[in-house]
Every structure is written in C-alpha cells, then in structure tokens.
mmCIF file of the N, C-alpha and C atoms, coordinates in Angstrom:
data_MODEL
# 
_entry.id   MODEL 
# 
loop_
_atom_site.group_PDB 
_atom_site.id 
_atom_site.type_symbol 
_atom_site.label_atom_id 
_atom_site.label_alt_id 
_atom_site.label_comp_id 
_atom_site.label_asym_id 
_atom_site.label_entity_id 
_atom_site.label_seq_id 
_atom_site.pdbx_PDB_ins_code 
_atom_site.Cartn_x 
_atom_site.Cartn_y 
_atom_site.Cartn_z 
_atom_site.occupancy 
_atom_site.B_iso_or_equiv 
_atom_site.pdbx_formal_charge 
_atom_site.auth_seq_id 
_atom_site.auth_comp_id 
_atom_site.auth_asym_id 
_atom_site.auth_atom_id 
_atom_site.pdbx_PDB_model_num 
ATOM 1   N N  . MET A 1 1  ? 0.829   -1.162  0.000   1.00 0.00 ? 1  MET A N  1 
ATOM 2   C CA . MET A 1 1  ? 0.000   0.000   0.000   1.00 0.00 ? 1  MET A CA 1 
ATOM 3   C C  . MET A 1 1  ? 0.887   1.243   0.000   1.00 0.00 ? 1  MET A C  1 
ATOM 4   N N  . VAL A 1 2  ? 0.482   2.236   -0.744  1.00 0.00 ? 2  VAL A N  1 
ATOM 5   C CA . VAL A 1 2  ? 1.204   3.496   -0.873  1.00 0.00 ? 2  VAL A CA 1 
ATOM 6   C C  . VAL A 1 2  ? 0.188   4.614   -0.727  1.00 0.00 ? 2  VAL A C  1 
ATOM 7   N N  . VAL A 1 3  ? 0.617   5.752   -0.238  1.00 0.00 ? 3  VAL A N  1 
ATOM 8   C CA . VAL A 1 3  ? -0.257  6.911   -0.178  1.00 0.00 ? 3  VAL A CA 1 
ATOM 9   C C  . VAL A 1 3  ? 0.296   7.961   -1.130  1.00 0.00 ? 3  VAL A C  1 
ATOM 10  N N  . ASP A 1 4  ? -0.558  8.428   -2.052  1.00 0.00 ? 4  ASP A N  1 
ATOM 11  C CA . ASP A 1 4  ? -0.201  9.456   -3.030  1.00 0.00 ? 4  ASP A CA 1 
ATOM 12  C C  . ASP A 1 4  ? -1.052  10.675  -2.719  1.00 0.00 ? 4  ASP A C  1 
ATOM 13  N N  . GLY A 1 5  ? -0.498  11.597  -1.970  1.00 0.00 ? 5  GLY A N  1 
ATOM 14  C CA . GLY A 1 5  ? -1.297  12.726  -1.506  1.00 0.00 ? 5  GLY A CA 1 
ATOM 15  C C  . GLY A 1 5  ? -2.296  12.220  -0.485  1.00 0.00 ? 5  GLY A C  1 
ATOM 16  N N  . ALA A 1 6  ? -3.561  12.444  -0.740  1.00 0.00 ? 6  ALA A N  1 
ATOM 17  C CA . ALA A 1 6  ? -4.611  11.974  0.155   1.00 0.00 ? 6  ALA A CA 1 
ATOM 18  C C  . ALA A 1 6  ? -5.206  10.652  -0.319  1.00 0.00 ? 6  ALA A C  1 
ATOM 19  N N  . ARG A 1 7  ? -4.660  10.076  -1.387  1.00 0.00 ? 7  ARG A N  1 
ATOM 20  C CA . ARG A 1 7  ? -5.240  8.877   -1.987  1.00 0.00 ? 7  ARG A CA 1 
ATOM 21  C C  . ARG A 1 7  ? -4.411  7.642   -1.671  1.00 0.00 ? 7  ARG A C  1 
ATOM 22  N N  . THR A 1 8  ? -5.078  6.557   -1.339  1.00 0.00 ? 8  THR A N  1 
ATOM 23  C CA . THR A 1 8  ? -4.410  5.281   -1.102  1.00 0.00 ? 8  THR A CA 1 
ATOM 24  C C  . THR A 1 8  ? -4.237  4.559   -2.432  1.00 0.00 ? 8  THR A C  1 
ATOM 25  N N  . VAL A 1 9  ? -3.101  3.894   -2.594  1.00 0.00 ? 9  VAL A N  1 
ATOM 26  C CA . VAL A 1 9  ? -2.796  3.204   -3.844  1.00 0.00 ? 9  VAL A CA 1 
ATOM 27  C C  . VAL A 1 9  ? -2.441  1.756   -3.531  1.00 0.00 ? 9  VAL A C  1 
ATOM 28  N N  . ALA A 1 10 ? -3.149  0.819   -4.157  1.00 0.00 ? 10 ALA A N  1 
ATOM 29  C CA . ALA A 1 10 ? -2.803  -0.600  -4.078  1.00 0.00 ? 10 ALA A CA 1 
ATOM 30  C C  . ALA A 1 10 ? -1.852  -0.885  -5.240  1.00 0.00 ? 10 ALA A C  1 
ATOM 31  N N  . VAL A 1 11 ? -0.717  -1.526  -4.937  1.00 0.00 ? 11 VAL A N  1 
ATOM 32  C CA . VAL A 1 11 ? 0.322   -1.715  -5.940  1.00 0.00 ? 11 VAL A CA 1 
ATOM 33  C C  . VAL A 1 11 ? 0.633   -3.195  -6.111  1.00 0.00 ? 11 VAL A C  1 
ATOM 34  N N  . GLU A 1 12 ? 0.610   -3.658  -7.340  1.00 0.00 ? 12 GLU A N  1 
ATOM 35  C CA . GLU A 1 12 ? 1.068   -4.998  -7.711  1.00 0.00 ? 12 GLU A CA 1 
ATOM 36  C C  . GLU A 1 12 ? 2.471   -4.832  -8.284  1.00 0.00 ? 12 GLU A C  1 
ATOM 37  N N  . VAL A 1 13 ? 3.406   -5.681  -7.855  1.00 0.00 ? 13 VAL A N  1 
ATOM 38  C CA . VAL A 1 13 ? 4.781   -5.613  -8.338  1.00 0.00 ? 13 VAL A CA 1 
ATOM 39  C C  . VAL A 1 13 ? 5.107   -6.894  -9.087  1.00 0.00 ? 13 VAL A C  1 
ATOM 40  N N  . LYS A 1 14 ? 5.629   -6.737  -10.310 1.00 0.00 ? 14 LYS A N  1 
ATOM 41  C CA . LYS A 1 14 ? 6.043   -7.869  -11.139 1.00 0.00 ? 14 LYS A CA 1 
ATOM 42  C C  . LYS A 1 14 ? 7.487   -7.671  -11.549 1.00 0.00 ? 14 LYS A C  1 
ATOM 43  N N  . ALA A 1 15 ? 8.292   -8.719  -11.444 1.00 0.00 ? 15 ALA A N  1 
ATOM 44  C CA . ALA A 1 15 ? 9.692   -8.651  -11.861 1.00 0.00 ? 15 ALA A CA 1 
ATOM 45  C C  . ALA A 1 15 ? 10.006  -9.865  -12.732 1.00 0.00 ? 15 ALA A C  1 
ATOM 46  N N  . ARG A 1 16 ? 10.785  -9.639  -13.766 1.00 0.00 ? 16 ARG A N  1 
ATOM 47  C CA . ARG A 1 16 ? 11.175  -10.715 -14.677 1.00 0.00 ? 16 ARG A CA 1 
ATOM 48  C C  . ARG A 1 16 ? 12.594  -10.482 -15.170 1.00 0.00 ? 16 ARG A C  1 
ATOM 49  N N  . VAL A 1 17 ? 13.264  -11.578 -15.496 1.00 0.00 ? 17 VAL A N  1 
ATOM 50  C CA . VAL A 1 17 ? 14.591  -11.522 -16.109 1.00 0.00 ? 17 VAL A CA 1 
ATOM 51  C C  . VAL A 1 17 ? 14.430  -11.834 -17.587 1.00 0.00 ? 17 VAL A C  1 
ATOM 52  N N  . GLY A 1 18 ? 14.865  -10.912 -18.436 1.00 0.00 ? 18 GLY A N  1 
ATOM 53  C CA . GLY A 1 18 ? 14.855  -11.138 -19.875 1.00 0.00 ? 18 GLY A CA 1 
ATOM 54  C C  . GLY A 1 18 ? 13.485  -11.142 -20.528 1.00 0.00 ? 18 GLY A C  1 
ATOM 55  N N  . ALA A 1 19 ? 12.471  -10.651 -19.847 1.00 0.00 ? 19 ALA A N  1 
ATOM 56  C CA . ALA A 1 19 ? 11.117  -10.599 -20.411 1.00 0.00 ? 19 ALA A CA 1 
ATOM 57  C C  . ALA A 1 19 ? 10.406  -9.369  -19.872 1.00 0.00 ? 19 ALA A C  1 
ATOM 58  N N  . ASP A 1 20 ? 9.325   -8.997  -20.535 1.00 0.00 ? 20 ASP A N  1 
ATOM 59  C CA . ASP A 1 20 ? 8.543   -7.847  -20.094 1.00 0.00 ? 20 ASP A CA 1 
ATOM 60  C C  . ASP A 1 20 ? 7.592   -8.286  -18.976 1.00 0.00 ? 20 ASP A C  1 
ATOM 61  N N  . PRO A 1 21 ? 7.759   -7.765  -17.761 1.00 0.00 ? 21 PRO A N  1 
ATOM 62  C CA . PRO A 1 21 ? 6.897   -8.169  -16.654 1.00 0.00 ? 21 PRO A CA 1 
ATOM 63  C C  . PRO A 1 21 ? 5.414   -7.840  -16.868 1.00 0.00 ? 21 PRO A C  1 
ATOM 64  N N  . VAL A 1 22 ? 5.116   -6.857  -17.698 1.00 0.00 ? 22 VAL A N  1 
ATOM 65  C CA . VAL A 1 22 ? 3.714   -6.508  -17.960 1.00 0.00 ? 22 VAL A CA 1 
ATOM 66  C C  . VAL A 1 22 ? 2.976   -7.707  -18.548 1.00 0.00 ? 22 VAL A C  1 
ATOM 67  N N  . ASP A 1 23 ? 3.667   -8.508  -19.342 1.00 0.00 ? 23 ASP A N  1 
ATOM 68  C CA . ASP A 1 23 ? 3.039   -9.673  -19.962 1.00 0.00 ? 23 ASP A CA 1 
ATOM 69  C C  . ASP A 1 23 ? 2.569   -10.702 -18.936 1.00 0.00 ? 23 ASP A C  1 
ATOM 70  N N  . SER A 1 24 ? 3.151   -10.677 -17.742 1.00 0.00 ? 24 SER A N  1 
ATOM 71  C CA . SER A 1 24 ? 2.778   -11.650 -16.719 1.00 0.00 ? 24 SER A CA 1 
ATOM 72  C C  . SER A 1 24 ? 1.632   -11.162 -15.833 1.00 0.00 ? 24 SER A C  1 
ATOM 73  N N  . PHE A 1 25 ? 1.160   -9.943  -16.051 1.00 0.00 ? 25 PHE A N  1 
ATOM 74  C CA . PHE A 1 25 ? 0.036   -9.390  -15.278 1.00 0.00 ? 25 PHE A CA 1 
ATOM 75  C C  . PHE A 1 25 ? -1.248  -9.754  -16.002 1.00 0.00 ? 25 PHE A C  1 
ATOM 76  N N  . THR A 1 26 ? -1.857  -10.832 -15.578 1.00 0.00 ? 26 THR A N  1 
ATOM 77  C CA . THR A 1 26 ? -3.012  -11.396 -16.271 1.00 0.00 ? 26 THR A CA 1 
ATOM 78  C C  . THR A 1 26 ? -4.304  -10.664 -15.903 1.00 0.00 ? 26 THR A C  1 
ATOM 79  N N  . PRO A 1 27 ? -5.325  -10.818 -16.719 1.00 0.00 ? 27 PRO A N  1 
ATOM 80  C CA . PRO A 1 27 ? -6.630  -10.229 -16.370 1.00 0.00 ? 27 PRO A CA 1 
ATOM 81  C C  . PRO A 1 27 ? -7.155  -10.723 -15.018 1.00 0.00 ? 27 PRO A C  1 
ATOM 82  N N  . GLU A 1 28 ? -6.885  -11.981 -14.678 1.00 0.00 ? 28 GLU A N  1 
ATOM 83  C CA . GLU A 1 28 ? -7.323  -12.509 -13.386 1.00 0.00 ? 28 GLU A CA 1 
ATOM 84  C C  . GLU A 1 28 ? -6.587  -11.815 -12.235 1.00 0.00 ? 28 GLU A C  1 
ATOM 85  N N  . GLN A 1 29 ? -5.299  -11.565 -12.392 1.00 0.00 ? 29 GLN A N  1 
ATOM 86  C CA . GLN A 1 29 ? -4.557  -10.852 -11.356 1.00 0.00 ? 29 GLN A CA 1 
ATOM 87  C C  . GLN A 1 29 ? -5.062  -9.418  -11.220 1.00 0.00 ? 29 GLN A C  1 
ATOM 88  N N  . ARG A 1 30 ? -5.404  -8.808  -12.333 1.00 0.00 ? 30 ARG A N  1 
ATOM 89  C CA . ARG A 1 30 ? -5.955  -7.451  -12.298 1.00 0.00 ? 30 ARG A CA 1 
ATOM 90  C C  . ARG A 1 30 ? -7.274  -7.433  -11.527 1.00 0.00 ? 30 ARG A C  1 
ATOM 91  N N  . ARG A 1 31 ? -8.137  -8.421  -11.792 1.00 0.00 ? 31 ARG A N  1 
ATOM 92  C CA . ARG A 1 31 ? -9.419  -8.506  -11.072 1.00 0.00 ? 31 ARG A CA 1 
ATOM 93  C C  . ARG A 1 31 ? -9.191  -8.675  -9.572  1.00 0.00 ? 31 ARG A C  1 
ATOM 94  N N  . ARG A 1 32 ? -8.234  -9.528  -9.190  1.00 0.00 ? 32 ARG A N  1 
ATOM 95  C CA . ARG A 1 32 ? -7.945  -9.745  -7.771  1.00 0.00 ? 32 ARG A CA 1 
ATOM 96  C C  . ARG A 1 32 ? -7.422  -8.476  -7.102  1.00 0.00 ? 32 ARG A C  1 
ATOM 97  N N  . LEU A 1 33 ? -6.554  -7.751  -7.802  1.00 0.00 ? 33 LEU A N  1 
ATOM 98  C CA . LEU A 1 33 ? -6.027  -6.497  -7.269  1.00 0.00 ? 33 LEU A CA 1 
ATOM 99  C C  . LEU A 1 33 ? -7.156  -5.503  -7.029  1.00 0.00 ? 33 LEU A C  1 
ATOM 100 N N  . HIS A 1 34 ? -8.046  -5.367  -8.001  1.00 0.00 ? 34 HIS A N  1 
ATOM 101 C CA . HIS A 1 34 ? -9.165  -4.429  -7.871  1.00 0.00 ? 34 HIS A CA 1 
ATOM 102 C C  . HIS A 1 34 ? -10.131 -4.868  -6.771  1.00 0.00 ? 34 HIS A C  1 
ATOM 103 N N  . ARG A 1 35 ? -10.355 -6.166  -6.656  1.00 0.00 ? 35 ARG A N  1 
ATOM 104 C CA . ARG A 1 35 ? -11.251 -6.670  -5.612  1.00 0.00 ? 35 ARG A CA 1 
ATOM 105 C C  . ARG A 1 35 ? -10.659 -6.376  -4.225  1.00 0.00 ? 35 ARG A C  1 
ATOM 106 N N  . ALA A 1 36 ? -9.362  -6.599  -4.056  1.00 0.00 ? 36 ALA A N  1 
ATOM 107 C CA . ALA A 1 36 ? -8.712  -6.306  -2.769  1.00 0.00 ? 36 ALA A CA 1 
ATOM 108 C C  . ALA A 1 36 ? -8.731  -4.804  -2.483  1.00 0.00 ? 36 ALA A C  1 
ATOM 109 N N  . ALA A 1 37 ? -8.510  -3.995  -3.500  1.00 0.00 ? 37 ALA A N  1 
ATOM 110 C CA . ALA A 1 37 ? -8.494  -2.537  -3.322  1.00 0.00 ? 37 ALA A CA 1 
ATOM 111 C C  . ALA A 1 37 ? -9.867  -2.017  -2.892  1.00 0.00 ? 37 ALA A C  1 
ATOM 112 N N  . ARG A 1 38 ? -10.930 -2.594  -3.444  1.00 0.00 ? 38 ARG A N  1 
ATOM 113 C CA . ARG A 1 38 ? -12.285 -2.153  -3.072  1.00 0.00 ? 38 ARG A CA 1 
ATOM 114 C C  . ARG A 1 38 ? -12.550 -2.360  -1.583  1.00 0.00 ? 38 ARG A C  1 
ATOM 115 N N  . ARG A 1 39 ? -11.921 -3.371  -0.992  1.00 0.00 ? 39 ARG A N  1 
ATOM 116 C CA . ARG A 1 39 ? -12.108 -3.626  0.443   1.00 0.00 ? 39 ARG A CA 1 
ATOM 117 C C  . ARG A 1 39 ? -11.466 -2.530  1.291   1.00 0.00 ? 39 ARG A C  1 
ATOM 118 N N  . LEU A 1 40 ? -10.510 -1.819  0.705   1.00 0.00 ? 40 LEU A N  1 
ATOM 119 C CA . LEU A 1 40 ? -9.823  -0.750  1.431   1.00 0.00 ? 40 LEU A CA 1 
ATOM 120 C C  . LEU A 1 40 ? -10.564 0.574   1.363   1.00 0.00 ? 40 LEU A C  1 
ATOM 121 N N  . GLY A 1 41 ? -11.479 0.704   0.427   1.00 0.00 ? 41 GLY A N  1 
ATOM 122 C CA . GLY A 1 41 ? -12.248 1.928   0.308   1.00 0.00 ? 41 GLY A CA 1 
ATOM 123 C C  . GLY A 1 41 ? -12.577 2.236   -1.137  1.00 0.00 ? 41 GLY A C  1 
ATOM 124 N N  . PRO A 1 42 ? -13.503 3.156   -1.352  1.00 0.00 ? 42 PRO A N  1 
ATOM 125 C CA . PRO A 1 42 ? -13.970 3.432   -2.712  1.00 0.00 ? 42 PRO A CA 1 
ATOM 126 C C  . PRO A 1 42 ? -12.993 4.245   -3.561  1.00 0.00 ? 42 PRO A C  1 
ATOM 127 N N  . ALA A 1 43 ? -12.063 4.953   -2.940  1.00 0.00 ? 43 ALA A N  1 
ATOM 128 C CA . ALA A 1 43 ? -11.191 5.842   -3.712  1.00 0.00 ? 43 ALA A CA 1 
ATOM 129 C C  . ALA A 1 43 ? -9.758  5.316   -3.792  1.00 0.00 ? 43 ALA A C  1 
ATOM 130 N N  . VAL A 1 44 ? -9.592  3.996   -3.849  1.00 0.00 ? 44 VAL A N  1 
ATOM 131 C CA . VAL A 1 44 ? -8.264  3.401   -3.919  1.00 0.00 ? 44 VAL A CA 1 
ATOM 132 C C  . VAL A 1 44 ? -7.873  3.205   -5.380  1.00 0.00 ? 44 VAL A C  1 
ATOM 133 N N  . ARG A 1 45 ? -6.700  3.707   -5.735  1.00 0.00 ? 45 ARG A N  1 
ATOM 134 C CA . ARG A 1 45 ? -6.183  3.554   -7.105  1.00 0.00 ? 45 ARG A CA 1 
ATOM 135 C C  . ARG A 1 45 ? -5.339  2.283   -7.169  1.00 0.00 ? 45 ARG A C  1 
ATOM 136 N N  . CYS A 1 46 ? -5.379  1.585   -8.300  1.00 0.00 ? 46 CYS A N  1 
ATOM 137 C CA . CYS A 1 46 ? -4.588  0.379   -8.501  1.00 0.00 ? 46 CYS A CA 1 
ATOM 138 C C  . CYS A 1 46 ? -3.489  0.653   -9.522  1.00 0.00 ? 46 CYS A C  1 
ATOM 139 N N  . ASP A 1 47 ? -2.241  0.404   -9.114  1.00 0.00 ? 47 ASP A N  1 
ATOM 140 C CA . ASP A 1 47 ? -1.081  0.632   -9.974  1.00 0.00 ? 47 ASP A CA 1 
ATOM 141 C C  . ASP A 1 47 ? -0.284  -0.663  -10.127 1.00 0.00 ? 47 ASP A C  1 
ATOM 142 N N  . LEU A 1 48 ? 0.540   -0.692  -11.159 1.00 0.00 ? 48 LEU A N  1 
ATOM 143 C CA . LEU A 1 48 ? 1.437   -1.820  -11.414 1.00 0.00 ? 48 LEU A CA 1 
ATOM 144 C C  . LEU A 1 48 ? 2.858   -1.297  -11.490 1.00 0.00 ? 48 LEU A C  1 
ATOM 145 N N  . VAL A 1 49 ? 3.757   -1.905  -10.721 1.00 0.00 ? 49 VAL A N  1 
ATOM 146 C CA . VAL A 1 49 ? 5.178   -1.576  -10.790 1.00 0.00 ? 49 VAL A CA 1 
ATOM 147 C C  . VAL A 1 49 ? 5.879   -2.791  -11.382 1.00 0.00 ? 49 VAL A C  1 
ATOM 148 N N  . THR A 1 50 ? 6.676   -2.561  -12.432 1.00 0.00 ? 50 THR A N  1 
ATOM 149 C CA . THR A 1 50 ? 7.404   -3.661  -13.053 1.00 0.00 ? 50 THR A CA 1 
ATOM 150 C C  . THR A 1 50 ? 8.904   -3.419  -12.937 1.00 0.00 ? 50 THR A C  1 
ATOM 151 N N  . VAL A 1 51 ? 9.641   -4.518  -12.783 1.00 0.00 ? 51 VAL A N  1 
ATOM 152 C CA . VAL A 1 51 ? 11.095  -4.478  -12.759 1.00 0.00 ? 51 VAL A CA 1 
ATOM 153 C C  . VAL A 1 51 ? 11.579  -5.505  -13.773 1.00 0.00 ? 51 VAL A C  1 
ATOM 154 N N  . ALA A 1 52 ? 12.243  -5.019  -14.822 1.00 0.00 ? 52 ALA A N  1 
ATOM 155 C CA . ALA A 1 52 ? 12.780  -5.895  -15.863 1.00 0.00 ? 52 ALA A CA 1 
ATOM 156 C C  . ALA A 1 52 ? 14.301  -5.931  -15.711 1.00 0.00 ? 52 ALA A C  1 
ATOM 157 N N  . PHE A 1 53 ? 14.834  -7.119  -15.468 1.00 0.00 ? 53 PHE A N  1 
ATOM 158 C CA . PHE A 1 53 ? 16.275  -7.286  -15.321 1.00 0.00 ? 53 PHE A CA 1 
ATOM 159 C C  . PHE A 1 53 ? 16.859  -7.747  -16.646 1.00 0.00 ? 53 PHE A C  1 
ATOM 160 N N  . GLY A 1 54 ? 17.898  -7.046  -17.101 1.00 0.00 ? 54 GLY A N  1 
ATOM 161 C CA . GLY A 1 54 ? 18.550  -7.399  -18.344 1.00 0.00 ? 54 GLY A CA 1 
ATOM 162 C C  . GLY A 1 54 ? 20.046  -7.198  -18.227 1.00 0.00 ? 54 GLY A C  1 
ATOM 163 N N  . ASP A 1 55 ? 20.733  -7.268  -19.336 1.00 0.00 ? 55 ASP A N  1 
ATOM 164 C CA . ASP A 1 55 ? 22.186  -7.114  -19.348 1.00 0.00 ? 55 ASP A CA 1 
ATOM 165 C C  . ASP A 1 55 ? 22.634  -5.735  -18.871 1.00 0.00 ? 55 ASP A C  1 
ATOM 166 N N  . ASP A 1 56 ? 21.786  -4.733  -19.051 1.00 0.00 ? 56 ASP A N  1 
ATOM 167 C CA . ASP A 1 56 ? 22.125  -3.361  -18.663 1.00 0.00 ? 56 ASP A CA 1 
ATOM 168 C C  . ASP A 1 56 ? 21.679  -3.006  -17.246 1.00 0.00 ? 56 ASP A C  1 
ATOM 169 N N  . GLY A 1 57 ? 21.187  -3.967  -16.505 1.00 0.00 ? 57 GLY A N  1 
ATOM 170 C CA . GLY A 1 57 ? 20.707  -3.705  -15.151 1.00 0.00 ? 57 GLY A CA 1 
ATOM 171 C C  . GLY A 1 57 ? 19.198  -3.842  -15.074 1.00 0.00 ? 57 GLY A C  1 
ATOM 172 N N  . ALA A 1 58 ? 18.607  -3.082  -14.188 1.00 0.00 ? 58 ALA A N  1 
ATOM 173 C CA . ALA A 1 58 ? 17.166  -3.162  -13.961 1.00 0.00 ? 58 ALA A CA 1 
ATOM 174 C C  . ALA A 1 58 ? 16.473  -1.911  -14.492 1.00 0.00 ? 58 ALA A C  1 
ATOM 175 N N  . VAL A 1 59 ? 15.297  -2.133  -15.074 1.00 0.00 ? 59 VAL A N  1 
ATOM 176 C CA . VAL A 1 59 ? 14.454  -1.037  -15.535 1.00 0.00 ? 59 VAL A CA 1 
ATOM 177 C C  . VAL A 1 59 ? 13.151  -1.117  -14.748 1.00 0.00 ? 59 VAL A C  1 
ATOM 178 N N  . VAL A 1 60 ? 12.835  -0.040  -14.051 1.00 0.00 ? 60 VAL A N  1 
ATOM 179 C CA . VAL A 1 60 ? 11.628  0.014   -13.227 1.00 0.00 ? 60 VAL A CA 1 
ATOM 180 C C  . VAL A 1 60 ? 10.619  0.927   -13.895 1.00 0.00 ? 60 VAL A C  1 
ATOM 181 N N  . ARG A 1 61 ? 9.374   0.431   -13.999 1.00 0.00 ? 61 ARG A N  1 
ATOM 182 C CA . ARG A 1 61 ? 8.266   1.262   -14.531 1.00 0.00 ? 61 ARG A CA 1 
ATOM 183 C C  . ARG A 1 61 ? 7.135   1.262   -13.532 1.00 0.00 ? 61 ARG A C  1 
ATOM 184 N N  . TRP A 1 62 ? 6.519   2.439   -13.357 1.00 0.00 ? 62 TRP A N  1 
ATOM 185 C CA . TRP A 1 62 ? 5.339   2.567   -12.489 1.00 0.00 ? 62 TRP A CA 1 
ATOM 186 C C  . TRP A 1 62 ? 4.183   2.934   -13.407 1.00 0.00 ? 62 TRP A C  1 
ATOM 187 N N  . ILE A 1 63 ? 3.203   2.035   -13.497 1.00 0.00 ? 63 ILE A N  1 
ATOM 188 C CA . ILE A 1 63 ? 2.058   2.231   -14.395 1.00 0.00 ? 63 ILE A CA 1 
ATOM 189 C C  . ILE A 1 63 ? 0.839   2.515   -13.521 1.00 0.00 ? 63 ILE A C  1 
ATOM 190 N N  . ARG A 1 64 ? 0.263   3.703   -13.691 1.00 0.00 ? 64 ARG A N  1 
ATOM 191 C CA . ARG A 1 64 ? -0.881  4.115   -12.878 1.00 0.00 ? 64 ARG A CA 1 
ATOM 192 C C  . ARG A 1 64 ? -2.191  3.599   -13.474 1.00 0.00 ? 64 ARG A C  1 
ATOM 193 N N  . ASP A 1 65 ? -3.151  3.385   -12.580 1.00 0.00 ? 65 ASP A N  1 
ATOM 194 C CA . ASP A 1 65 ? -4.532  3.049   -12.971 1.00 0.00 ? 65 ASP A CA 1 
ATOM 195 C C  . ASP A 1 65 ? -4.633  1.853   -13.915 1.00 0.00 ? 65 ASP A C  1 
ATOM 196 N N  . VAL A 1 66 ? -4.189  0.704   -13.429 1.00 0.00 ? 66 VAL A N  1 
ATOM 197 C CA . VAL A 1 66 ? -4.301  -0.496  -14.261 1.00 0.00 ? 66 VAL A CA 1 
ATOM 198 C C  . VAL A 1 66 ? -5.656  -1.126  -14.140 1.00 0.00 ? 66 VAL A C  1 
# 
C-alpha cells in the first residue's frame, strides 16, 4: 500500500529476467487487485510496478490506474 497525496494506492509488483513483466500481469490478477483494493475503500487507485532485469541492469516502470 502506498499513499499518493490523500489517496491510497494498491500496488502490484512484477519482476522478470529477460522478459517484459507486464506480460505476466493477467486479467485474473488485475481482477484480484481491484477486488482487494475495493475492500480498502472506494477511492483506492490500482497501480502496477514492473522491474525488468537485463544485461544493462534493472528497468523500473510505475504504471498508474491499471
């Protein structure tokens, strides 16, 4: 859980080596994230953070409102 200003944010984190972590975020996982976030309150935003490990190190992306 993260707080962005006055808003609570539920965050799913995916990490992969040599592949795009976004591809591993399935529609079922998205539904579960949203279902869990609804239990925290009506104004909870759902974000996805990905970490892709490659030859050049790690690339981190924060994707809002998934």
